N, C-alpha and C positions, 0 to 999 in steps of 0.2 A: 666544965667551965668554958672549954673551947667552943663547944656547941652553942652555949648561951651567948658568948661574944660574937660568934658568927651570926646568930639570930639578931642580936642587937644591931650589928653593922648592917645587916640586910634591912631591918626595919627603919634604921636611920636613912639608909639610901632611898628606901621607898618614900619616906616622909619628905626627904629633900627633893626628890623627883616630883612628888605630888604638889609640894609647896611651890616649886618652880613652875609647875604647870598652871597653878592658880594665879600666881603673880603675873604670869605671861598673859593670861586671859584678861586680868584686870587692866594690864597695860594696853592691851589691844582695844578694850571697850571704853576705857576712860578717856576723858578729854586730855589732850596733850597740853601740858602747861609749858610755859616758856622754859627752855632748857639752856643752861649755860655749860661751858666746857668743864668746869670743876665738878659740877654735879654729875656729869656723864662719866668722868674718870672714876669718881668714887663708886658710882653705881656699878660699873663694870667689875670693879674689884669685889664688890659685895655679891654679885650674881655668879661668880665662877663656881663650877661643880667641884664637889669633894669626892675623890676616887678612893674607895676603900679596897685594898688588895688582900686576897686570901693567900694562905701559905701554899706554894706549888708542889709540895712533896707528895701529898696524897693523890692529887690529880695526875701527876706524872706517873706515879706507881700504878694506878689503875689503867691508865692509857697504855703504858708499856706492857702490862699484863695481858690486856686484850690483844694488842698487836702480836705479842709472843705466842699466845694460844692460837690465834688465826694463822700465823706463819707456820707454826708446828703442824697444825691440822692440814694446811695446804700441802706442805712438804710430805707429810705422812700419806695423804690421799694420793699424791702423785707418785709416790714410791711404793706404797703397800700394794701387794698383788692379791687378787681374788680369783677363784675359779668360777667360770660361768658354765652351768650344766643344763642339760635337757632331761627332764624326768620321763620315764617310761615304765610301764607295768607289763608283766607277762608271767611265764612259768618256765620251769626247767623241763627239758625233754632230751632224749638221746639224740646224738648227732646223726645216727642212722634212723630211718623210718621204722615205726613199729610194724612188724610183720603179722598180717592177718592170714590165718590158715583156714580154708574152707573145704567142705566136703561136697562132692557132686550131688545133684538133686536126688538121684536114686541111690546114693551111697548110704550104707547103714554101718554104724560103728560097732565093731566086734569086741575090741579090747583097747583100753586106755593104759598107757605105760608111765604117765607122769601125773603129778599133782599140781594144783594151782599154787604159784609162788615158788616152785622148784626151779633151780638153775640147771639149764641144759647146755650141752655142747653142740656145735655145728654137726649136722648129720645124725644126731641121736634120734632113735625111734620114739615117736610120740604116740601115734594111734594106728591101730590095725583095723581095716574095713572088711566087711563081709562081702564076698565076691559072688555069691550064688545069684542074687538078683541081677547083677550086671551080666553074668554069663547067660541067664535066661533072656535078658533083653537083647543081648548080642545075637543069639540064635533067632529070635523073632525078627530083628531088623534084617538079618541076612535072608530070611525067607521072604520078607517084604521086598527086598532088593531084587531077588531072583524073579519074583512075580512081576515086578515093574519092568525088568529087562525083557521077560518073555512077552509081556503085553506090547511093549514098544516095538519089539521085533515083529510081532504079528501085525501091528498097525502099518509098519513100513512095508511088510510083504503084501498086505492088502492094497496099499497105494501103488505098489510096483506091478499090480495086475498079474500076479503069478500063481494065483490059487484058483483051482477049479471048484465047483460047488461041493463036491464030496470032501475034498481036502479042507475047505472052509468050515464045513459042519464039524468035521473031526477036530480042527483046531479050536473052534468055539467051545466044544464039549470039554476038551482037555484044559483050557485056560479058565473055564468057569466065568466067562465074561458077563457083565451085567446085560440085561435084556436090551437096553437102549443101544449099547455098543454093538452087541451081536446083530441087532436089527440094522444098524448102519452098515456093517460089513456085508450082510446078506443083500441089502438093497443095492449096494454098490456093485456087487458081483452080478446081480440080476440085470442091472442097467448096462453093464459092460457086455453081458451075453446078448441082450436085446440089440445093442448097437452093432455087435458082430453079426447078428442075424440080418439086420438091415443092410449092412455092407455086402453081405453075400447076395442078398436080393438085388443090389445095385450092380453086381458083377465085379465088385472090388475085391482086393485080396482079403483072405480070411481063411484060417485053417479050421475054424469050428472047434477050437480046443475047449472053449468055455461053454459050448452048446450042450445042453442036456437032451435026452431023447424027446422030451416034450417040445423043446425049442426046434429040433429038427422036424418034428411033425408040423409045427406051426409054419416052418419055412416051406414045406411041401404044400400045405394048404394055401398059403399066401400066393405061391407061384401058380397053383391051379386056379385060384380065384382070379388072378391077373389074366391068365390065358382065357378063362371063360368070359371075362369082360371084353377082351379083344375080339373073340369070336362073335359075341352078341353084337358088337358094334359093326363088324363086317357084314353080318346077316342083315342088319337094319339098312345098311347102305345098299346092298343088293336089291332088297325089296323096294326101296325108294327109287332106285334106277329103273326097275321094271315099271313102276307106276309112271315114271317120267316118260318112258318110251311109249306107253299106251296113250299118255296125254299128248305126245307129239303126233301120233297117228290121228287121234281125234281132232286135234287142232288143224292138221293138214286137210282132213276131209271137210271140216267146217269151213275152212277158207275156200276150198273148191266150190262147195255148195253156195257160199256167199257170192262168189263171182257169177255163178249161174243165175242165182236169184236177182242179182243186180241187172244182168242182161235181160232177163224176163221183164223186170220192172221197166226198163227202158223201152222194150218192145211194146208193152201194154200202153205206156204213155204215148208212144208214137202212133200206135194204131188208134187209140181213142181220139187223139188230136186230129188225125186224118178223117175219121168217121164224123166227128163233130164238125169239122170244117166242111165236109161235103154236105152234111145235113143242113148246115147253116146257109150254104150257097143255094141249096135247093129251096129252102124256106125263103130266102131273099127273092129268088126268081118267082116263086108262087105268089109272094106278096106283091111284087111289081105287076104280075099279071092281074091279080085281083084289083090293084089300084087302077090298072088300065081299063077294067070293066066298069068302073064307076061312071065315067062320062057317057059310056054307051048305054048304061041302064037309064040314065036321065033322059037320054035321047030316045030310048025305046028301041035301040038298035040290036039289043041282045036279050035273049030270054032270061027270065028270073031264075030259071032252073039251072042254067049254065053258070050263073053267078054263084048260086048256092053250092054247086059242085066245086067251083074253084075255091070258095071260102072253106069248104070242108077239106080240100087238099092242103090249104095253108095250115089249117088246124092240125091235120095229120102230120105235116112236116114239123110243126112246132112240137107236137107231142113226141115225135120220133127223136127230135133234137134233145128234148128234156130227158128221154129215156136213155139216149146214148151217153149223155153227160152223167146221169145217175149211175148207170151200169159201169161206165168207164171209171168213175170215181171209186165205186165199190171194188172193182177188180184191181185198181191201182193201190188202193189202201190195203187190200189183202196182201198183195205182193210186197208192198213196202213193210207191212208187219212181219212178213216172212224174212225180209232182209234184216230188220231190226232184231228179230229173234236170233238170226245167224250171228249178228254182231255181238249180242249178249252172250251167246254160247261161246263165241271165240274169246271174248273178254274173260269169261269164267275159266276157260281152258288156259288162257295166259296166266291168270292168277294162280290156277292150280300148278301150272308149270313153275311159276316163281316160287310157290310154296315148296314144291318138291325139290327144286334146286337148293333152296335155303336149308331144307331138312337134310339133303344130301351133304351140303357143306358143313352143317352142324355135326352130322354123324361122322363125316370124315375128320373134322377137327377134334371131335370127341375121341375118335379112334387114335388120331395122332397124339392127342394130349393124354390119352389113358396112361401111357408109359411115363411121359414127363410129369403128369400130375401125381402119379404114384411115386415117382422119384422125389418130387418136391415134398410130398407128405412124409415120405420116409426120412428125407434129409432134415425136415423140420423136427421130426420126432427124435432124430439123432442129436440135433442141437439141443432140444429140450432135455434129453437124457444127459448130455454132456454138462449142461448147467446144473442139473441135480447132482451129478457126480462131483462137480466142482464144490458144491455146497457140502456134500458129505466129506470130501477131501479136506475142506476147511475145518470141519468139526473134528475129523481124525487128526489133523495137524495140531489143533488145540489140545487134543488128548495126548499127543506125543510130547508137546511142549510141557504140558502139566506133568506128565510122567517123568520127563527128564528133570524138571524142577524138583519133584518129589524124590526122584532117584538121587539128586545131588544132596538133598536134605538128609535122606536115609544114609548115604555114604558118610556125610558129616557126622551123623549120630553114631554110625558104626565106628568111625575113627575115634570119636569121643569116648565111646564105650570101651574100645580096645585100649585107649590111653588110660581110662579108669582102671581097667583090669591090670594094666601094666604097673600102675602106681597104687596098689592096694595098701601100701605102708606109707604113712605120712611121717616125714622126718623133719627135724628142725633145720631151716635154711641158714640160720646164724646162731652163734652162741648168745644166750640171753636168759631172760627170766620169763617163766610161764605166767601168763596173765589172762584173766577173764576166761577160764576154762569152762566150757559148757558140755564137753564130750562125756558120754557115759555109754556103757554097753547097751546097744539097741537104739541109740540116738539116731533120729531121722530128721533132716532139715525140714523146716516148715515151708509151705508154698509161698511163693513170692521171692523177693530178693534174698539170696542166701546170706544167712548170718555167719560170722566167723566162728569156726569150731573152737579156736583158741587164739590168743595173741602172744607173740614173742617180743619182749622188750629187749633190744640189743644191749650188750654190755659195753657199749661205746661210752666215750666221755660225754658228759652232759653239757648242754649249751642252754643259754637263756633265750627263749623266743619272746620278744617284746613287741609292743605296738607303739609307734611314734605318731603324734598328731600331725595333721597336715600343716599346722602353723609352725611347727618346729623342724619339719623334715628338711627344710632348706639349709639348716646349719650342720646337719649330721653327715659325716662322711665315713666311709669304710676305713678301718685302722685307728679310729679314735679310741682313747682310753675311756673306761667306764668303771664305776663302783657298783657292784652287785650286792644287794642286801636281801637276805632271805627273810620273808615275812614271818615265818614260823619262829625264828630266833631274833630277839630284840637286838638292834644294832648296838645299843649302849653296852650290852653285855657280851655279845658274840662277835661284833665287828662285821666287816663285809669282805668281799672277794674281789680282787682286781680282774677286770676283763677287757676285751678288745672287740670293737664292732667288726664282725666278720662279713656280713652281707646285709643289704638293704633291698627291700622289695621295689620293683620298678613301677608298680601301680598301687593306688589306694584301694583298700577294702571298704565296702559300703557299711553303714551302721547296722547293728544287729541288737539282739536283746542284751548281750553282755557289754558291748561297747556301742554307745549311742552317738558316735562321731566317726568321721572318715579317718582312717589310720593307715600307716604303712608298716608292714611287718619287717622286723629286723632280727638278726641273730647275733648274740654276743658270746664270744668264746671265753670260757673261764680259765684263769691261770691255775686255779686249784680246784680239786673235786671234793674237798673237805673243808670244814670249818675248824680252825685251831683255836683252843681256849687255854688261857693261862700259860702262854709261852710254850705250847706244845705238851702240856700235861694231859690234855684230852683232845681227841679228834672226833668230829661228828661227820659221817659221810652224807653226801647229798643224795636225794632221791628224785626220780622223775615225777613231775607233776607238782612240785613245790612252787608256790607263787613267789615272785620276786619283784623288787623295786630297783630300777636301774637308773643311775645318774650318769649320763654321757657327758664327758668334759669336752665342750666345744671351744672354750678359751681358758687357758691356764694363766696367762700373763696380763690379764685385764686389771687396770688400776681402779682404786675407789673413786678417784677424781673423774676418770672416764665414765664410770657408771652414773655419777652425780650429773655430769654435763649431759649425758645421754638422756637421763630422766628429765632434766630441765628442758632439753630440746623437744622431747616428746610432749611435754606439757604445753610449750609454746605452739607446737604444731596442732595440738588438740584445740587450743583457743582459736587458731586460724580456721579450723574446720567448723567450730561453732559459729564463727562470724560468717 
């Protein structure tokens, strides 16, 4: 009934309101009639709204209920505490590292004294090794070391130049050196002996210690050859000087004859000129006489015979002059040819003298340079030998360095083998549990990186090794409390174990196949090493390798209101980022 009344009242109110709206529209659109004051007063009374009031009891009850619930929720949210945790996963492991026991590469297992899963004490005998192979290896290494020491000593002795050829051959035979090395040593000794031989030839100090009988014979032959070359050079100089003396005598005679021939040439020239001059004068006189006869002939004062006689005399004079000139020229040319011949002879003798003097100078220089040239050749040969010796020394030095390197390696191997012989019994370094036992009598390690013979899991307290994401690591600190839940045992039935964050890694680990995110390793120390069920009725011991889920408590006094406001703030910030 109450609902129906309320509905009727609402309908009436709506109708009144709609009717009022319609009448208002009509009044606005209709023409305005004349209005008097009485009509206006009555109309105002008729147009007043009718207010229908509902009962306030239910409204107030609902309002107060909503306000009460909101107030209670706010008070509860501001007072109620919640724990904020960071989840991490990992596994249990001993606090001490797992000990891996290995066997040397040449070690052979002789006897195994434990079984897989057996609990052992610290120092307990685990495995006994066979030492025969190690002893044989030690003897072999010692022999190699002695050989390397002897070779190195021999190389140093060779470089110190203290071995004669006989001692060298004996040392090579004793050490059984390779042919290449023996050849180097022999060549070096021969080069040193040759240089010593050369220095003896030069008159320098040398005791001939390294010289063999063959080298001494070579020395004598070389000295004899040098003396022979000097004697031959002296003989050549003497012969050239004799030839030069003969040349000087011939040259002196030729010059004297040249002077005589020149004087004879001058005399012939002078004599011919005088004879020609006299003949020419006589011819001139006879020609003048003949010319003087010409007028007399015309006058008939002189006989024709006398004129002919005079003409004949002129012809005879002319013929005589021509003969004198011809004979004088022949005689002069002959004498001049003699002078030229003497000059050519003298010039030839001068050239011969120059040639002989040059040959004497060359022979003298050759004699002078015979010793110096021989010394230069010898010193050049010494320098060449020294260079070859230096090259051999370089190779020998490399051999020494290589031997010393090998000797160091052999000494290291000897020490390792001696250490192996010293520790033929493998004992447990800690008290723990034998794990992953691979040893058996006759076991030999495989080539490559040595695999552990067995592992010892220490009997230390277990800790939880977990990995924290890089997003959460900023809230985690050492010493924070944590709840450790063993994945093998459901939490609802077995509960969890209280723990404390013991350490946090300083750097993140890269993603791998098991964890595809960057993570920081952390260790959580457990308060208990067992799970207690039914108030102590049953205890379950923990084992290494169990997977765990850890909740690290980063805030224990966080209110619900704070979480709500933080979520609201994050939502607002996300909208800002979207904009």
